N, C-alpha and C positions, 0 to 999 in steps of 0.2 A: 299282384299292382303295379310292387317298380319294374320285375320284367315287360307289363303292357307299356305302359308307361313307358319306355325305353325304347323297346319297337318304333313307336311313335315320335318317339325324336328323331330314334334313328330314318326314318321316314321325311322327315320333315326338314333335315339336314342331307339328303339327298334330293328331294324335293326343289331345295335350293341351288340344285346344281352343283355339290361338292361330295366328296369323296365319304362317306363314312368307313372307311376300312382303313383312311388313311392315318398311320402312327397317331399323330395327336389329335383326332377323333377318333380312335376304334370304343374309350369308356363313357366318351364323353354322352354317350343316346341314358349310358348308369347313373352316371354324375347330374345331369339334368335330372332327371325324372327325382334323385336321390333329394334333392335341388327342391323343385316344384316341390312334392310329399310335404317338404318344414316349412317353405311356404306357406302353408294352403293348414296348417297344423290343428286350427282352428275348429276347420269341420270335424273336430274327434275330439271336442272339451266340452267340457258345460260349465255355465255359471255358477251350479253347486260344487262342484270335481275344483271350480278358480280359489271359491269365496272359501272353502272347507273351515268350514265352521264359526268364521277370523270374525264374526259380529260381536261387540261386547257389549256391553254398557257402561252409559255412559250419563255425569250431567252437566256436559258441556251443548251447545243450543248457540255459537258461535260461527260460521264461517269457519271451514277447513277445507283447503287448496290446494292440491298437489300440479306444481308447474312440471313444461321441461319437459314429459311421458314422453321418451325418441316415438314414433312406430315407423313400420313399415310395412306398407299392403303391396298390391297389385292390383291396377284398372282392371274392370271386367271388362272393360269394350277394346281394352288392346295386349290386355296381358305382362303390363308395361310394371315398371314399381314408381310406386307413388312416397314419396319419403316424406318425415316432420318431426311435429311435436304436438302435446296432444297437453290438455289443460283442461283439470279435473278440481270443480265446485261445490260442498253439498252443504246444508245446513241440516246439521244433525234433528232426532226428535228423543232423545233415549239410547241412542245404541251411534257408537262407530264402527268403522269400515280399518281392523286391521291396514297400515301404509303400502304393502308391499301389494296388496290386492290389487289396487287400481291400474296399475303395471302390466299387469298378468291380467285384468279385465283388457284393459287396449288390446294388450297383444295377442288374445283369443281374437275376437274379433275383425283386428290387422290381419291376422294373420285365415283371412279370407278374400277368395275373388271380390269386389266390390268397388262404391265409388263412393267418394270419400264424404259426400252430402251421410250414408246412410251410417258406414261408420260412424258420425258424430250419433247419430241418435241413437243407434242400437248400447253405443257404452252410459249413456246417459239416463238407456230406459233404463240398461242393467243397474246400475250404481241407484238407484233410485229403487230399485225393486229389491236391493241387497239389504241397505242402509232404512229404506224410509223416510227420506229423511224430508224436514220441510218444502223441500228443492233441490233441486240441479242442476250447475249449469258444467256444459261441454266448447269447449273451444277446442279446433285442433287448426292448427297451418304446416299447410304441405305446398310441398315441389313436383308435378308430375313428373315422368320421363318421359312421359305419352306428346305432353308439350314439347318437352324439350330435346327431346332425340330423331322425333315425326314432325310433319302436319306444319306448323308454323314453329316450332325449331326455337322458342326463345327459350333462353338458356336462362333468363330476371321473374319467371314467373312464377308467382305462389297461391297460392288458394286457400283461403280459412273460411272456416264455415262453422257456426255455431247454434247447439241447441241449450233453451231451457225450458226449463219444467218447475210447476208447483211457484215459490217463493220469487226463483232469480224471474219468471214472464212475467207478474204480475208485479211485482212492487221495481218499481222502477229504482230505488237508490241501494237494492239491495241488487241489484242487475250491474249498477256503477261503479259499487264499491269488487265486484268480482270483473271486470269489467276493464278499471284501474290498478287493479294488484296483479291482474294476466302483462298484461302492458306498460 
């Protein structure tokens, strides 16, 4: 697969008017192919593999919040990165999820080509599926290079997306507590 991707990158470089055989670019197609495979590794992971049984019985029933999980993803429209942070909260109902699994879930879905709105929903639904909690809330704040480097070229713009499930959607006080803690 890497050789096939590298060949495509070689054609892209040539198509842009550059010489793919010059010294500085000679190995670029292979490096670019490996980078793209790494940036899209989430396609080859599953939620079960990521969680790896790290769900534990607990009497905790108050909000659990993990803030500022960094993420790097790829805009499916322009194949340019978007970079940001994710905040996840859930209301446990008899079990809790191991802390590092939140970051792993974010990474698994972020390492796929998509739009931020879908990424936010995928993370929320995955946490809900794994924890079976009374509610899940996810907020992502990100800067999109497709807005910054091309098109409108707005360097200071960012996007915020949120998904609220269960009690976070239905209980205004719970929702407000989460949003206050995130901000």
